[in-house]
N, C-alpha and C positions, 0 to 999 in steps of 0.2 A: 128424199134427197137424191137429186140427179147428179151422179158423179162426173158427168161430162161437163158440168157447169162449174165455173170458178166460184168458190166461196171460202170462208175462213177455215173450214175443215179440209179443203182440197186445194192446197196452194201450188201443187205441181201441175204442169200441163199433161194432158193425156195425148195419145198418138193422134187422135182426130184433130185436136187443137193445134198440135205441132204441124201437121200437114196443112191445115187451113192457113197458118201463118207463113208457110213456106213460099207462097206466091209473092210475098212482100219483099222488101229489100233487106231481108235478114240473111245471115250466114250462120248456120248451125255448126257447132263444134262438139268435140268429145270431152269427157271428164273422167274417163275410165269406167270400168264395169263396177268395181267394188269400193271406190273412193279410198283407196289405200295410199299410204305415203310412199311414193315411188322411189324416193331416195333411200328408203329402208328395206326395199324388197329385193329379192334375188333377180338375176337377169331374166330367167324364164317367166317369172311373174310379171315383170315390167313389160316385156314384149307382149305377153298375153293380154294384159290390161289395155295396152295401146291398140293392138291389132283387133282384138275382139270387139272393143267398143266402137272403133272405126267401122269395122265390117257390119255390125248390127245396125248402126245408124244409116250407113249407105244403103243397106237393104230396105229398111223401113222408109227412108226418105227418097229413095231412087235418085240419089245425088252423091257427089264426092264430098267427103268430109276432109277439110284442109286444116282445121284449127283445133287446138287443144287448150284446156284450162287445167293447170296443175292442182290436184286435190290439196287443199289446205295451203297452197302455194309452195309445197315441197317439191324440189327437183335437184338434180345434180348434173354434171357433165355427161354422165352415162345415160340419164333420162333423155337429154337433148339428142344425144347420138341415136338412140332408139326411135325417137320421134321422127328424125330425118329419115331413118331407114324404113319406117313404116308408112312414109308418104305424107306426113304432116308438113305444112308450109310455115306455120307460126304457132306460138303458144303464149298465153297470158299468165303472168304471175299475180300475186296479190299485192305487189308493190304499187303504192298510190302514185299517180302521175300521168302526164301526157306523153304520147308517143311522138317521136321525131323520125325523120327519114333515115337517120344514121343508127337507130336502135337495132340491136340484134333481134330478128323476128321471133326468136324462141324465148325472149326475155321481155316481152311487152308489158308495160305498166298499164294500169287501168284505174277507173274511178268507180268506187263502190256506190251504186245508186240504189239505196234501200229506202223503204217508206219513211223511216224515222230520221234519216240523216239530213234531209232537206225539208224540214217542217216549217210551216208558217206559224204564227202565234196561235192559230186555231188548232194546231196539232196535226194538220193534214199535209201530205206531200205538196210542195210548192214548186211549180215550174219556174217561177221567178227567182226563187232562192237558188235553184240548180243553175239557172242561166247566169246569175250573179257569180256563183262559184266558178263556172267555166270562163267567165270574163275576167277573173282574177280578183274579184271583190272579197276582201278578207273579213270585214266586220259586218256581215249581212244582217244579223239580228238588230243591231243598233240602227241600221238604215230603215228597217221595217217599222221600228218603234216611232220613227219621226213622222210617219204618214198620218 
């Protein structure tokens, strides 16, 4: 088993894979060091989680980390304050939806794109179903059954 290759037992990217993808049009962000609920932690812990994660990624990737994803979607005004202080420009919540130009950059919505969410009748990820979702089609399964 080569741990540098993606398989069912190794669903996370290793540093070699992350660096390989860096040249594409991706922007990496931080998620904290220990995946703690930041709204429940003391100030020193929140600052450490934000700063240490940002610093580690910047060293590994030789790039500036500007974005953050709240662990479990948990945040509060204090977390946002510390995100700004530590140099993050934006953060994503777990709230479902599309982003508009007037949204608070520290409260961005997103779309959960997991393997089983947009499945075709054969049980595999479907780009067509995902595209239909993005275009606003609500009853995707009934449309697929008509084909």
